[in-house]
Every structure is written in C-alpha cells, then in structure tokens.
N, C-alpha and C positions, 0 to 999 in steps of 0.2 A: 837327776829326770831322765826318764825313758823318753825317746824320740824315735820314731817309725816315719821313714820319710820314702813314699812310693813314687815310682817312675815308669814309664812306659806305656801309658795308657794312650789312647787316640782312636781314630776311625779305621775301622776295617770291613772290606767286603765279606759277606757272607761266605764261609769257607774257608777263609783265610787264618791267619795266625799273628799272634801277639805275645810279647814277652815281657811281663810285669817283674821290676826289682822292689826290691825294699831295703833301705840302709837302715840298721839298728844303731843305737847308742844308748849309754846310761845304764846298761845291764849287762850281766856276765853272759852274753848271748848264748854261748855253746851250752848252757845247764837248763835252756830252756824249750818247749814246744812251741813252733810257730806257726802262722798259719794264713790264711786268707778268707775273707767275708765278702760279700756283694750286696749290695742294696738297690732297689728302684723305687720309682715314686709311689708312696702310699702303701708301700711293704716293708715289712718288718727285714732287717738287717739277716741275710742267710749264711749259712757256713758252706765254704766252697771246698777247702782243702786244709789238713795238717800235715806237720812233718816233724818226729821226736829231736830231742837233742842231737842225736848221732846223725840222723839223716836216713837210718836204717829204716824207719817205719813211717808210713804215712797212710792217711786216709782221705777219701774223697766222697762228696756228696754224689748222689745217683746222677744227677743231671750231666755233670762233668766227668764221670768216669770215662777212661778210654780216651779222653780229648784232652785233659789238663793234666799237666805233670808240675807236681811241687819240688823244689830241689833247696838246698841252702849250702853254703860257703863260710863254715864256722871262722875261718882266717879272716874273713873279709865281713863278718858281722851282716850277711845279707841272705836274704831268702830270696827265691824267685817263683813265679808263676808261668810257666809254659802253656799258652793256650793255642789249640789247633782246630781246626774243622769248626770254625764259630760260627754261631747262630745268632738271628736277631733276638732270641731269648736270654743270649748271654750279654746282651747290652746293659750295663749297671755301672755304679760306682764301686769300684773294688778296694776294699780296706785290708791293709796289712795288719795282722793281729799278733801280739806278743804274749807269753805266758798263757798258754790255753789252759783251761780245765773244763771239767764236766764230762760228758759222755755222748755216745752216739746219739743218744736221744736229744741232748741239747749241748752244744759247745757255746762257752763263753771266753773271753779274755781279758787280761787285766790292762792292756796297752792297746792303743788304736794310732794308726795314723790317719792323716787327713783327707786320704781316698784320691783315687785317679779314675778318672772317666773312661768307661770302654763302650764305644759305640759301635754296633755291628749294622751296616746298613750299604745298599747299594746306590 
C-alpha cells in the first residue's frame, strides 16, 4: 500500500519561504515521477510541480515558476518543494502526489498524501 506523508506546512509572511517534504513508502520510489498539487476551498486541485524519476527533469505551473523548486532524494524515498517569495495566493493545502501521468494539459496522480496547510499572511 502506497503511503505519502507530507510535512513542513505552516504560517509564513508574504515574501517568506517554506520547505515541504514528502516521505513515500510502499512503491519503488526511484521508478516514478513525483509531484505536488494544491487546493483552495471551492476550487479544483491544481498542479504545482513534478520531477521525473531521475531528478533531472522537472516542470512547474506558471504561477510558481522561478519561485518554487522541486527536488527528490531517491535514497531517502523523499520529495521536496522549496517555496520562496511566497504570496497570499499561494495559500492552500499542498498535496504530495505519486506516479504522475498525463500531459501539460492536465496532470493526474495515482497516489496522494493527506495534505499539509500552507498559509501566507501578515
């Protein structure tokens, strides 16, 4: 059974930084594309970033390009999201996602974490 457990969310001021972590188990982690999505009340869950199995390739949603960085450590079965220059619009529940598929039109995932709240507010 695949488990994805996020950590690192919290309250941060605008312009600040946070680093989210996701610990994965129950899958051959190094074989799969991993990613992050986010959701705010009343809206659909939206793609944030993905990283391929090797860590060499990544993609980002336009709103976070240049501010967020996704990375992974296959030895630790972990994926990270470094978030800088945070804005109020970045406030959301952030979900770790495993075994992504799809295209830039729409990404989906086979596995989901429980989510971690990120609130950007002064």
